[in-house]
N, C-alpha and C positions, 0 to 999 in steps of 0.2 A: 450412277456416276455423278450426275449434276447435283443430286441431293447431298452426296458426300462433299462435293465442292462447296455448296452453300453452308453446310455445317462447319467446315473448316474456316470459311471466311467469317462466319458469325463469331466463332471463338476468337479469331484475330481482331475483329472489331471490338469485342468486349475487352480484350487485353489492351488494345489501343486506347480505349476510353479510360481504363484504369491507370494508364501510365502518363496521360496528358491532361493538362487543364484545358479550359475553353479559351486558351491563349491565342494570341494573334501571330504566332507561328503555329499553324494548325495542320495536323496530318491525320489522315483517316482513310476509310474505305467507303465506297458508294456503289450501289447497284444501279445500272443504267439500262433502259430498254434498248433493244437492238434495232428498233425502227420507230418512226414517228407515230405509228399506230399502236405501239406497245403501251402498257399501263404506266411505265416509268421512264419516259424518254427525257425527262426534265427533273433535275434534282438540285435542291438547295444545298450549298456547301457551307457558307459561313456569312457572317455580317461583321461590320466594323464601323464604329462611329468616328468620323473624321472631323477635326476642328477646322477653323477657318484657315485657308491657305491651300497649298497643293500637296496632297498626300499620294502615296504610291502603293501599288499592290503588284504581286506576281503569283502565278499559279502554274503548276505542272502536274502531270499524271502519267500513269503507266498501267498496263494490264497486270493483274495479279498472276502469280505463277500458275494457278490452275487453268487460266485461260490463254496462256502464252502458246501460240502455235496451234490453238484448238481448231479442229475442222469445222466447228460450228460457226466460226467467224468467216465472213465472206470478204476476201481481199479484192478490191476493185481498183486499186492503184498499183502501179508497178513499183513504187518506192515505199510501200508498206501500208499500214492501217489508215483508213480514211479519217478525215478530220471531225472533231467535235467542236461545239461552240461554248465559249466561256463568256457568259453574259453578266453585266453589271447593272443593277437597278437602284434607283434612288428611293428613299423611304416614302416620299410623297406619292409615288406610283405603285408602291408595293401592294396595297390592298386591292387595287384594280388588277394587278398582275395575278394575284392569287385567285381572284374571282373569274378570270378569263379562261377560255379553253386552252388546253395545252398546246405548246409549240408556236405556231405562226402568230397568233394574237399576242401571246405573252412576249415572244421575242421582239415584237415590234415596239414594246414599251421599254426595251433595254436602252440605257444611255450609251453603253458601249458593248460591242461584241467582238471577241477575239477568236478567230479560228485557230485551232492547234492540232497538230498531227502526232500520232503515237505509233511507234514501231510495233509490229506484231510480235517481235522477239521479247517484248516486255521491258525494253529500255525506257528510261524516263524521256518524256517529250521535252522539247525546248520550252523555256519559260515563256508564258504569255504575260506580258507586262503592260502596265498602264498607270495613269494618274487620274485623280479626281480633284477638282478645284471648286472652292466655295468661299464666298466673301461676306455673306450676310450672317449666317449662323451655322452651328454644327448640324450635320445630317448623319443618319445611319445609312450605309450602303450595303446592298445584298449581292452576294456572289452565287452564281448558278452555272452548272454545266448541263448542256442539253444535246440531244441527238435528234435533231429535227430536220435533217437534210437528206438522209440516206438510210438504207437498210444495211446493217452490218452483220447480220446473221439470223439465226432462228430462235434464239433465246437470250434473255438478259445476260449481261456480263458485268464483272466486278472490276472497278478501277481503284487503284491506290492514288491518293492525291496529296499534295502539299501546297499550302497557300500562305503567303507572307503579306502582312499589311502594316504600313508604318505611317506615322504622322509627318507633317512638314519638317519637324525637327528630328526625325528619325526615331521617335518614341514608339515602342511596341504597344503602349496602352491605348485602348479605345477611349473615346472622349469621355465616357461615363466613368472611366477608371483613372483618369489622369491625376486627380487630386487625392486618390485613395492612399498612396504610399505616404504622402506628407501628413495626411490626417491620422493614419494609424500610427505613424511614428510619434506624432504629437501626443496622442492619447497614451501611448506606451510610456513616454517620458513623464507625463502627468501622473501616471499610475504609480511610478516608483516612490515619490515622496508620500503619496497616500498610503501605500503599503507599509512604508517605514513608520509612519505615524500610527497606523492601525496596530502594528506589532508592539510599538512602545506603549500604547494605551492598553493593549491586552495584558502586557506584563505588569503595568501599574494596577490594573483591575484585579488580576490574579493575586498580586501581592497583598491587596487590601482585603479581599474576601476569601483567600485561600485556594482559589482555582477559577477556571473558566466554566461558565454554564454551557450546556449543550447547544443553546441557540447561537452562542458566539462561535462555537466550533463549526456549526453548520454554515454560518455566514462566512467564516474564514475559508471554508471549502468552496463556496460560491465565488469568492474573490479570487482564490487560487485558480479555479477553472477559467474565469474570465481573463485573468492575467496571462495564463498559459496560451489561451486561444489568441489573445492579442499578439503575443510574441510569435507564434507560429504563422499567423496571417501576415504579419509584417515581414517575416523572413521569406514567405512565399512571394509577396509583392516585390521584395528586393531582388529576388532571383528573376522574377518575371520581367523586371525592368531591363535586365541584361540580355535575356534570350527570348522573350515573348512567349514562353511556355510556363515557367515557374515550376513549383514542386507540388504536384497534385496531392500527394499524401499529406503534406503540411496543410494545404488548403482545406481538404476534407476533414482532417483532424481538428483544425481550428473552428470550422463550422459546427462540428458535433460538440466540441467542448464549450463553445459559446452557448449553444442550445442547452447543454446540460447545466450550465451556470444559471440560466433562466429558470429551468425546471426546479433546481435546488432552491432558488429564491422564492418561486411561487409556492413550493411545498412549505417553506418556512412561514410565509405569510398566512397560508391556510391553517397551519398548525396553531399559530398564535390566535387566529380568528376563532378556532374551535375551542380555545381556552387553555391550550398548553402554556405552562408557566403562570397562568392567570387564575385558573380554577382547579383546585386539587382534584375535584371529581372528574375532570376531563383528561387527566394524564394518560388514561388508557387509549385515547384517540390517536396517539402517536403511531400505534401499530397499523391502524387503518390508513393513516396518512403515508406511512412508509410504503405500503403496497401500491397505493395509488401513484406515488412518486416513481416507483420502479416501472409501473405500466406506462406512465407518461414519458419516462426516459426512453423506454423501448420504442414508443410511437415516434417521438421526436428524432431519435437516431435513425430510424427507418426512413422517415420523411426526408431528412437531410441527405442520406445516402442515395435515396431514389432520385432526388433532385440533381445531385452531382453526377450520377451515372447516366442521366438523361442525354448528356452530350449537347452539342450545339443545336439550337432551335431558332427559327426565324421569329418566333413570337415570345421568346424568353429574354427579358431585359434586366431581371434581378434574380437573386437566388431563390426567392419564394414565389416565383411566377406560377400562375396556373393552379392546378388542382392541389398541389402541395401547400401553396399559400392559403387557399380556402380551408383546407383541413386544419392547418395550424390556427387559423382564425377561429374556427369552430371549437377547437380544443380550448383556446384561451377564453372564449366566451363561456364555455361550460365551467371552467375553473373559476371564472369570475362569479358565476352564479353560486357555486359552492362556497366561495369566500364570503359573499354577501349574506347568504343564509346562515353560515356559521357565526358570523359577526353578530347578526341579529339574535341568534340563540344565546350567545354568550352575554350579550347585553341584558337579556331578560333574566338570566340567572345571576349576574353580578349586581353589585350595589351601584350607588350613584357615582362614586369615585371611579370605578371600573367603566361605568357607562360613558363618562366623559372621555376617558382615554380611547375607548373603542370607537367613539364617534370620529376622532381625529385619525385613528389608525385605519378606519374604513375608508375615509376620504383619500388618504395616501395610497392605500392598496388599490382603490378604484382607479386612480390615475395610472398606476403601474399596469394593471391588467388591461386597461383600455388603450394603452399606448400602441401596442402592435396592431390591433384591429383598426384603429384610426389611421395609423401610418400606412397600412396596407391598402386601405380604401382611398386615402387622399392621394397617394402617388399615382393612382390610375389616371388622374386628370392632367398630369404633367407630361411633357414630351418624353419620349422613350429614353433618350440619353440622360435625362435627369432623374429617372426613377431609382436607379441603383444607388447613386450617392445620397439622395434624400433618405432612402430607407436605411442604408448602412449607418449614416450619421445619426439618424433618429433613434435607431435601436441601441447604438452605443451610448448615446446620451441618456436614454431611458435606463439602461442597465447600470451605468456608472452612477447616475444620480440616486438610484434606488439603494445601491450598496453603501454609498456615502451616508444616506439618510438612516439606514438600518444600523450602521456602525455608530452613528451619533446616538441613536435611540438606545442601543444596548450598552454602550460604554460610558454614557454620561449618567449622572445621578438625578435624572429627570423623573417624569411621571411614570414611565414604564418600569424603571428601577424600583420605585416605591410600591407599585401595585403588583409586582411579579415576584417570582421566587429568586430572581437575580439578587435581591437584597438580603437573601438568607445566606449568611456566611457559612462556609463549610469548615471554618476553623473550629477546633475542638472547644466545646464549652460556650460557644457564642450562640446567640438567639437572634435571628434576623427578624426584621419587622415585616418581611414580605409574606409571611405565612398567616397573617391575620385574616380574620373573617371579612371578606370583601363585601359582604352584604351589610356590614355595620354602617 
């Protein structure tokens, strides 16, 4: 019976995570031990970064349907279910709290403790409300529910909870998210004239040579993916601003599409490094690159989805926190190694003119491939509430700068145009200069 209850609750928790963001109206389920001696009498609920001033929070809970009126719960009060503790911890004490024994020692570190009572019938408890005030700098506050004062039965029980957290001005954004809507809106507005100019240049280029080369189409796909991701994420933040929840489907889709844009771009860089468009003998390498790109897409999509499905965590301060971030870093470094080896091989096969271009191309590619690993490592030294904005702004600048550079590289009549097949017009009867022997 209990196993069936647990299975039902697990399915409910999964559906809850799929339908909600990590937003600061947060709802979910938690399993709590029935006594202080149980394995789980103390459970982390959520965290929120408050700016300077007086912020507010409120929390309520109720027994899930499976445990309402259960004979396993011991009623020791005439007016219903005995109370639980709602504890609030400051980030400066949180490491000591985690290292301390459960219950008494941990609870003593709480800045505030609110007792709240739940009816055995499964009705919602009254709201446990409070405020936090800080004048020096922002802090992250942690919210916990514990059962450290009494035995409530013979086995763990499941609670449904709801917690709201707001800034001094009523904003639902945690301090690390407060500038993200403005930043994403600004990037989106800047993207529009860039896309308009890119399309106009593509039209001019196609008119002059009779069509667009594959590399330009691939770059256009990367730009379209990034732009779509930017639109979806901005819409999610816009909705989040009004309800503290946002649209999880849009948030997840934007993360995946942004990651896909990066994968398409890295694939394009590696293909050129291997000699695609530069060395006629290397055109067959595209098949290998495509398979590697598909594998990379699958890995990145799985990592992003896993990160999103992980739910709220006391140690997660940005999307690529923990094992997901380190796996992504490892993948990027392996792709960097492939890029450098391929560039070196193409330099050896190409002539002096191609050698000079690949020198500059390798430097630009090196900066792109190292951007994420460097950002991921550097943000670790910053305060927790600064890590998300630094990483998000850095990654957006990296990706945007790279597509602007590639657009200029492909659509101008510069060195790459002269040494690659882009200079070979597809108009009937024309003879492009790009198919010359590059060893000459």
